[in-house]
C-alpha positions as CSV (number, residue, x, y, z in Angstrom):
1,M,-19.6,-24.4,36.2
2,S,-21.5,-22.9,33.4
3,K,-23.5,-25.2,31.4
4,W,-23.2,-25.3,27.8
5,Q,-25.9,-26.1,25.3
6,K,-26.6,-26.7,21.7
7,T,-28.9,-23.8,20.7
8,R,-30.6,-22.7,17.3
9,I,-29.5,-18.9,16.4
10,G,-33.2,-18.7,15.6
11,Q,-34.0,-19.2,18.9
12,F,-32.7,-16.2,20.1
13,L,-32.8,-14.0,17.1
14,K,-36.3,-13.1,15.0
15,V,-35.7,-11.3,11.3
16,R,-37.1,-8.7,10.6
17,E,-39.0,-10.1,7.1
18,E,-40.3,-7.3,5.5
19,K,-39.0,-6.5,2.2
20,Y,-39.6,-3.0,0.5
21,S,-39.6,-1.8,-2.9
22,P,-36.8,0.8,-3.4
23,D,-39.4,3.6,-4.0
24,D,-41.7,2.6,-1.1
25,K,-43.0,5.6,0.6
26,Q,-41.9,4.2,3.7
27,L,-38.3,4.4,2.6
28,I,-38.6,8.5,1.9
29,G,-36.5,10.4,4.2
30,L,-34.2,7.3,5.6
31,K,-30.5,7.2,5.2
32,R,-29.1,3.9,3.6
33,L,-26.8,1.6,5.5
34,N,-23.8,2.1,3.2
35,K,-21.5,-0.7,4.7
36,I,-20.4,-2.3,8.1
37,N,-16.6,-2.6,8.2
38,F,-14.7,-5.5,9.7
39,S,-14.8,-3.3,12.8
40,G,-18.3,-3.7,13.4
41,E,-19.0,0.2,12.6
42,I,-22.0,1.2,10.4
43,H,-21.2,3.8,7.6
44,L,-24.1,5.6,6.2
45,S,-25.2,7.3,3.1
46,D,-27.8,9.3,1.5
47,K,-27.9,7.4,-1.9
48,G,-30.5,5.4,-2.9
49,S,-30.7,2.1,-4.4
50,K,-32.3,0.0,-7.3
51,T,-32.6,-3.3,-5.2
52,D,-35.4,-4.4,-2.9
53,M,-34.7,-2.8,0.6
54,I,-35.2,-3.9,4.4
55,I,-35.7,-1.4,7.4
56,V,-33.6,-1.6,10.5
57,K,-34.8,-0.7,13.7
58,P,-32.7,1.4,16.5
59,G,-31.5,-1.5,18.7
60,D,-31.5,-4.5,15.8
61,L,-28.7,-6.7,15.1
62,V,-27.5,-6.0,11.6
63,I,-25.5,-8.8,9.4
64,S,-23.9,-8.5,6.3
65,G,-24.6,-11.6,4.3
66,I,-21.3,-11.6,2.5
67,N,-18.9,-10.6,5.3
68,V,-20.2,-11.5,8.8
69,A,-17.4,-14.1,9.4
70,K,-15.1,-11.4,9.0
71,G,-16.6,-9.0,11.6
72,A,-19.2,-7.3,9.5
73,I,-22.0,-7.5,12.4
74,A,-23.3,-4.7,14.6
75,V,-25.9,-3.5,16.5
76,Y,-27.6,-0.3,15.0
77,Q,-27.3,2.8,17.7
78,G,-29.1,5.6,15.9
79,G,-32.4,7.2,16.8
80,E,-34.0,6.8,13.5
81,P,-34.7,3.5,11.5
82,I,-32.4,3.3,8.3
83,T,-32.6,1.1,5.2
84,A,-30.4,-1.3,3.8
85,T,-30.2,-3.5,0.5
86,I,-31.5,-7.3,1.1
87,H,-27.7,-8.4,1.1
88,Y,-28.1,-7.1,4.7
89,S,-30.4,-8.8,7.3
90,S,-31.9,-7.3,10.3
91,Y,-32.8,-9.1,13.6
92,M,-34.5,-8.6,17.1
93,F,-32.8,-10.3,19.9
94,D,-34.1,-12.1,23.0
95,E,-31.7,-10.2,25.7
96,N,-32.6,-12.9,28.4
97,Q,-31.1,-15.7,26.1
98,I,-28.3,-13.7,24.3
99,D,-25.7,-10.9,25.2
100,I,-25.1,-9.4,22.0
101,E,-21.8,-8.2,22.5
102,Y,-20.9,-12.0,23.1
103,F,-22.2,-12.9,20.2
104,K,-20.8,-10.2,18.0
105,R,-17.3,-11.8,18.5
106,F,-18.5,-15.3,18.8
107,T,-19.0,-14.7,14.7
108,K,-15.6,-13.8,14.3
109,S,-14.3,-17.2,15.9
110,Q,-13.1,-20.4,14.2
111,S,-16.1,-22.2,15.8
112,F,-18.7,-20.1,14.1
113,I,-16.7,-20.4,10.6
114,Q,-16.8,-24.4,11.2
115,V,-20.5,-24.3,11.7
116,L,-20.7,-21.9,8.3
117,E,-18.4,-24.6,6.4
118,V,-20.3,-27.5,7.4
119,R,-23.7,-26.3,6.6
120,G,-21.8,-24.8,3.2
121,G,-22.4,-21.3,3.7
122,I,-18.6,-19.8,4.2
123,K,-18.1,-18.9,0.5
124,T,-21.9,-18.1,-0.2
125,E,-24.0,-14.9,0.9
126,I,-25.5,-15.7,4.3
127,K,-29.1,-15.2,4.4
128,P,-31.8,-15.6,7.6
129,K,-32.6,-19.0,6.2
130,H,-29.2,-20.2,6.3
131,F,-28.4,-18.4,9.3
132,L,-31.3,-18.8,11.6
133,P,-31.3,-22.8,11.8
134,L,-27.6,-23.1,12.7
135,E,-26.6,-24.8,16.0
136,I,-24.0,-23.4,18.0
137,C,-22.6,-24.0,21.8
138,L,-24.0,-21.5,23.8
139,P,-23.2,-20.9,27.7
140,D,-25.8,-19.5,29.8
141,I,-26.3,-15.5,30.1
142,D,-24.6,-15.1,33.3
143,E,-21.5,-16.8,31.4
144,Q,-21.6,-15.1,27.9
145,K,-21.5,-11.8,30.0
146,R,-18.6,-12.8,31.4
147,I,-16.8,-13.6,28.5
148,A,-18.0,-10.5,26.7
149,S,-16.3,-8.6,29.5
150,F,-13.0,-10.3,29.4
151,F,-13.1,-9.8,25.7
152,K,-13.6,-6.1,26.3
153,R,-10.5,-5.7,28.6
154,T,-8.4,-7.8,26.1
155,E,-9.5,-6.1,22.9
156,S,-8.4,-2.9,24.6
157,E,-4.9,-3.9,25.3
158,I,-4.5,-5.6,22.0
159,K,-5.5,-2.0,20.4
160,D,-3.4,-0.2,22.1
161,L,-0.6,-2.8,21.5
162,N,-1.5,-2.5,17.6
163,S,-1.6,1.4,18.2
164,E,1.9,1.3,19.3
165,I,2.9,-1.4,16.5
166,S,1.2,1.3,13.7
167,T,3.3,4.2,15.4
168,Q,6.8,2.5,15.2
169,S,5.8,1.6,11.5
170,E,5.4,5.2,11.0
171,H,8.4,6.1,12.7
172,L,10.5,3.6,10.6
173,S,9.0,5.3,7.6
174,K,9.7,8.5,8.3
175,L,13.5,7.4,9.6
176,R,13.8,6.1,6.0
177,Q,12.8,9.4,4.2
178,A,15.3,11.4,7.1
179,V,18.2,9.1,5.8
180,R,17.4,9.7,2.4
181,Q,17.2,13.6,2.8
182,E,20.4,13.8,5.0
183,A,22.1,11.8,2.1
184,I,21.1,14.3,-0.8
185,E,22.1,17.5,1.7
186,G,25.6,16.1,2.3
187,K,24.5,15.7,6.2
188,L,25.4,12.0,6.4
189,T,28.8,12.6,5.3
190,A,29.7,16.1,7.1
191,A,32.0,14.3,9.4
192,W,33.6,12.4,6.7
193,R,34.2,15.7,4.4
194,A,35.8,17.2,7.3
195,K,38.5,14.6,7.7
196,H,38.9,14.2,3.7
197,S,38.8,17.8,2.3
198,K,41.7,16.7,-0.4
199,L,39.0,14.4,-1.8
200,I,36.6,16.7,-2.5
201,S,38.5,20.1,-3.9
202,G,40.6,20.7,-7.0
203,D,40.4,18.0,-9.7
204,N,38.2,16.1,-7.2
205,H,35.5,18.8,-6.9
206,A,31.9,17.7,-8.5
207,S,32.2,20.2,-11.1
208,K,35.0,18.2,-12.7
209,L,33.0,15.3,-12.4
210,L,30.3,17.0,-14.4
211,E,32.9,17.9,-17.0
212,K,33.9,14.2,-17.5
213,I,30.3,13.1,-17.8
214,Q,29.6,15.5,-20.7
215,I,32.4,14.3,-22.4
216,E,31.3,10.5,-21.7
217,R,27.6,11.7,-22.5
218,E,29.3,13.2,-26.2
219,R,31.0,10.0,-27.0
220,F,27.8,7.9,-26.4
221,N,25.3,10.3,-28.4
222,K,27.9,9.8,-31.2
223,E,28.6,6.2,-31.0
224,Y,24.6,5.4,-30.4
225,R,23.4,8.3,-32.7
226,A,21.2,9.1,-29.6
227,S,19.1,12.1,-29.5
228,R,20.8,15.1,-27.9
229,K,17.8,17.5,-28.3
230,Q,17.7,18.9,-25.1
231,S,15.8,22.5,-23.3
232,L,17.9,22.5,-20.0
233,L,18.1,26.1,-18.7
234,P,20.9,27.2,-16.4
235,I,19.6,26.4,-12.7
236,T,18.3,29.4,-10.9
237,E,18.8,30.0,-7.4
238,K,15.3,30.2,-6.8
239,E,15.5,26.3,-7.8
240,K,18.0,25.0,-5.5
241,P,16.0,23.7,-2.3
242,F,19.1,23.9,0.1
243,T,22.6,24.8,0.3
244,I,25.0,21.9,-0.9
245,P,28.5,21.0,0.8
246,D,31.8,22.3,-0.4
247,G,32.9,20.1,-3.3
248,W,29.4,19.3,-4.6
249,A,27.8,20.9,-7.9
250,W,24.5,21.5,-9.0
251,C,23.0,19.9,-12.1
252,R,20.2,18.6,-14.1
253,L,19.2,15.1,-14.0
254,G,19.1,15.4,-18.0
255,E,22.8,16.7,-18.0
256,I,23.9,13.3,-16.0
257,I,21.8,10.4,-18.0
258,Y,22.5,8.6,-21.2
259,G,20.4,9.7,-23.8
260,L,16.6,10.9,-23.1
261,P,14.3,9.2,-20.9
262,R,12.1,6.8,-22.5
263,N,8.6,5.6,-22.4
264,G,8.1,1.9,-22.6
265,Y,5.8,-0.1,-24.7
266,S,2.4,-1.9,-23.4
267,P,1.0,-4.5,-25.7
268,K,-1.9,-6.2,-24.6
269,E,-1.8,-9.3,-22.2
270,V,-2.4,-12.7,-23.1
271,S,-3.7,-15.5,-21.0
272,Y,-0.8,-17.9,-22.3
273,E,2.6,-18.3,-21.5
274,T,4.9,-16.6,-24.4
275,Q,8.7,-15.7,-24.8
276,T,8.0,-12.1,-23.9
277,K,7.0,-10.8,-20.3
278,S,6.0,-7.5,-19.6
279,L,6.3,-5.3,-16.2
280,K,3.3,-4.4,-14.5
281,L,3.3,-1.0,-13.2
282,G,3.2,-2.8,-9.4
283,A,6.7,-4.1,-10.4
284,T,8.3,-0.6,-9.2
285,T,5.5,1.1,-7.2
286,Y,7.1,0.8,-3.9
287,G,10.7,1.8,-5.1
288,I,12.1,-2.0,-5.0
289,F,12.0,-4.1,-8.1
290,N,9.4,-6.7,-7.9
291,P,10.3,-9.7,-10.7
292,N,6.7,-11.5,-9.7
293,E,4.7,-8.2,-11.3
294,F,4.8,-9.0,-15.3
295,K,2.4,-10.2,-18.0
296,Y,2.5,-12.3,-20.9
297,V,2.3,-10.3,-24.6
298,A,2.3,-12.0,-27.8
299,D,4.3,-9.2,-29.5
300,E,8.0,-10.5,-30.4
301,I,10.2,-7.8,-29.5
302,P,13.7,-7.6,-31.2
303,K,16.3,-8.6,-29.1
304,D,18.3,-5.0,-30.0
305,S,15.1,-3.1,-29.0
306,I,15.3,-0.3,-26.7
307,F,12.2,-1.6,-24.7
308,W,14.6,-4.8,-23.2
309,L,15.4,-4.0,-19.7
310,E,19.3,-4.3,-18.5
311,P,20.5,-4.6,-15.1
312,G,21.2,-1.0,-13.7
313,D,18.7,0.5,-15.4
314,I,16.2,2.8,-13.3
315,L,12.6,3.0,-14.0
316,V,10.3,5.9,-13.2
317,Q,6.8,5.6,-12.9
318,R,5.8,8.4,-15.0
319,S,1.8,8.0,-14.5
320,N,0.2,6.6,-11.1
321,S,-1.9,8.1,-8.1
322,I,-0.2,11.4,-6.7
323,D,1.5,9.2,-4.0
324,Y,3.4,7.1,-6.4
325,V,3.9,9.0,-9.4
326,G,7.4,9.3,-10.1
327,V,8.6,6.8,-8.0
328,S,11.9,4.9,-9.2
329,A,13.4,1.7,-8.6
330,I,16.6,-0.1,-10.1
331,Y,16.0,-3.2,-12.3
332,T,17.6,-5.9,-10.9
333,G,16.3,-8.6,-13.5
334,R,18.6,-10.4,-15.7
335,S,19.5,-9.1,-19.3
336,K,16.6,-8.9,-21.7
337,E,14.4,-10.6,-19.6
338,F,11.6,-8.3,-19.1
339,I,10.1,-5.4,-21.5
340,Y,8.9,-2.2,-19.4
341,P,5.2,-0.5,-20.0
342,D,4.5,3.0,-21.3
343,L,3.5,4.1,-17.8
344,M,7.2,4.0,-17.0
345,M,10.5,5.8,-18.3
346,K,13.7,4.2,-18.3
347,I,17.2,6.2,-17.7
348,R,20.6,5.1,-16.9
349,P,23.0,7.5,-15.1
350,V,26.3,8.3,-17.2
351,K,29.5,6.4,-15.8
352,P,31.3,6.4,-13.3
353,L,28.2,7.9,-11.4
354,S,26.6,5.3,-8.8
355,I,23.4,3.9,-9.9
356,N,22.4,3.2,-6.1
357,L,23.3,6.9,-5.1
358,F,21.4,7.9,-8.0
359,H,18.3,5.9,-6.8
360,T,18.7,7.2,-3.4
361,F,18.3,10.8,-4.5
362,L,15.5,10.3,-6.7
363,S,13.7,8.7,-3.8
364,S,14.4,11.8,-1.5
365,P,11.5,13.5,0.0
366,T,13.0,16.7,-2.4
367,I,12.9,15.2,-5.5
368,R,9.7,13.1,-4.9
369,M,8.1,16.3,-3.9
370,Y,9.2,18.1,-7.1
371,L,7.9,15.3,-9.1
372,R,4.6,15.0,-7.4
373,T,4.0,18.9,-7.7
374,Q,4.8,18.7,-11.4
375,A,2.6,15.8,-12.3
376,K,-0.5,16.9,-14.4
377,G,-3.5,15.1,-16.2
378,S,-6.7,15.1,-16.9
379,Q,-7.5,12.1,-14.6
380,Q,-7.0,13.4,-11.1
381,T,-6.7,9.6,-10.0
382,M,-3.3,9.0,-12.5
383,P,-1.6,12.3,-13.0
384,K,1.7,12.0,-15.1
385,I,4.9,13.3,-15.7
386,N,6.7,13.9,-19.0
387,Q,10.2,13.6,-20.3
388,G,10.7,17.3,-19.8
389,I,9.5,17.4,-16.1
390,V,12.5,14.6,-15.6
391,M,15.0,16.2,-17.5
392,R,14.6,19.3,-15.5
393,T,14.9,17.7,-11.9
394,V,17.8,19.7,-10.2
395,I,19.9,17.1,-8.6
396,P,23.2,17.9,-6.2
397,L,26.3,16.1,-7.3
398,P,28.7,14.8,-4.7
399,P,32.4,14.1,-5.8
400,L,32.9,10.5,-7.0
401,S,34.8,9.8,-3.7
402,E,32.2,11.1,-1.7
403,Q,29.4,9.2,-3.4
404,A,30.9,5.5,-2.2
405,I,30.8,6.7,1.1
406,I,27.2,8.0,0.8
407,V,25.9,5.0,-0.7
408,E,27.6,2.8,2.0
409,R,26.3,4.7,5.0
410,V,22.7,4.5,3.2
411,N,23.1,1.0,3.0
412,K,23.9,0.4,6.4
413,L,21.3,2.3,8.0
414,M,18.6,1.1,5.6
415,A,19.6,-2.6,6.6
416,L,19.3,-1.7,10.4
417,I,15.9,0.1,9.3
418,E,14.9,-3.3,7.7
419,R,15.8,-5.2,10.8
420,L,13.2,-2.9,12.9
421,D,10.7,-3.3,10.2
422,K,10.8,-6.9,10.3
423,Q,10.4,-7.1,14.4
424,V,7.5,-4.6,14.1
425,S,6.0,-7.3,11.2
426,E,6.7,-10.0,13.4
427,S,4.9,-7.8,16.6
428,K,2.2,-7.4,14.4
429,E,1.6,-11.0,13.2
430,Q,2.2,-11.8,17.2
431,A,-0.9,-9.5,18.0
432,E,-3.1,-11.2,15.3
433,L,-2.3,-14.5,16.8
434,L,-3.1,-13.3,20.0
435,T,-6.5,-12.2,19.1
436,Q,-7.3,-15.5,17.1
437,S,-6.0,-17.3,20.1
438,V,-8.1,-15.5,22.6
439,L,-11.4,-16.4,20.2
440,R,-10.2,-19.9,20.3
441,E,-10.1,-20.0,24.1
442,A,-12.9,-18.6,24.3
443,F,-15.4,-20.5,22.3
444,Q,-13.9,-23.6,21.6
445,Y,-15.6,-25.2,24.7
446,N,-16.9,-28.6,24.6
447,P,-19.6,-29.2,26.8
448,S,-20.1,-32.6,28.7
């Protein structure tokens, strides 16, 4: 049985103590350590630094003083020395006393974290003066090698498991998009249409529905004196991204919403609770309304203001990163519970259009791609879409009877995908627990 002994880290590690000013001639031409990620991979940079530096030599153990307990520890395998800021420390190690692969894994264990907590170093930068005096329970070198070998096998299996989980998650994401695309193209209800041709022809044709929508829009505009200013040109054949089924009609988004898309209002946040809650951009970034993403503002907003949200409003992100600009979400909060920010637009489909179908179509790959390609702006990181772009969006309109069927089938498929996604998330959590369990089993050994 291997004998475990309490051992000071300084017995098998020796720090390179030399410090250099950033303009020291010995640093000329050397690459700089930019970061060590939590998987222990070293990333280099050609950029200099204004802080004092150390030199890391090939074969040294390098530790991030800020994130060592998260896995930011590595052996530098390069052929030439590199530099690092003094937030890192570099060590030579005695191979007769320590197997470095064993030690790298030990620093991720709960046992190591407990040692740091006892010394009060878990929340502070760990420097050699804190690190080297720490006492740990260490097995002999042969046992260290055996444990390190066991870890390599186990980590390989866990890596394969995590890769499979990531693949499944990607498949589910693509499946969601495929459902939305099949919905907007009418493929999801092709069999239904074949059995119910009378419900999509004659007076039930979508073109007739579009006429009724125009009448309702005119009534709304007159009653509420809403702006009717538009510059919507007829849809050209080139603009039609696919062929729609019989009974459907093409239209522009501006033809089937009340009024015009309206930007929100963004007053300054305050640090105390007020009567006015304003949504943050994160409230709709992922296509589902998140009521926890808000801020308090001091402005008193009149109750008849257009900035208050009502259930069923659809919020479109008019500015975000290119992956999220144009993302929409249905507001499901209470009446006049939130106002919305300037980086969003508010729209509402004309009755009796299905709000859920409208949102499904806006979330489809076809329309998401249109909005992304139209987004422009001086800031590449936050491109914008404007009112005109949204109004000109080309949308296929199904007959009213078919809209309900599309929504029903989308909801069923999305519910199934959510259940599968939950299983994937649980598998990911189990994989993470397995990693921690392996670490615990290996390092929580109590020597007699």
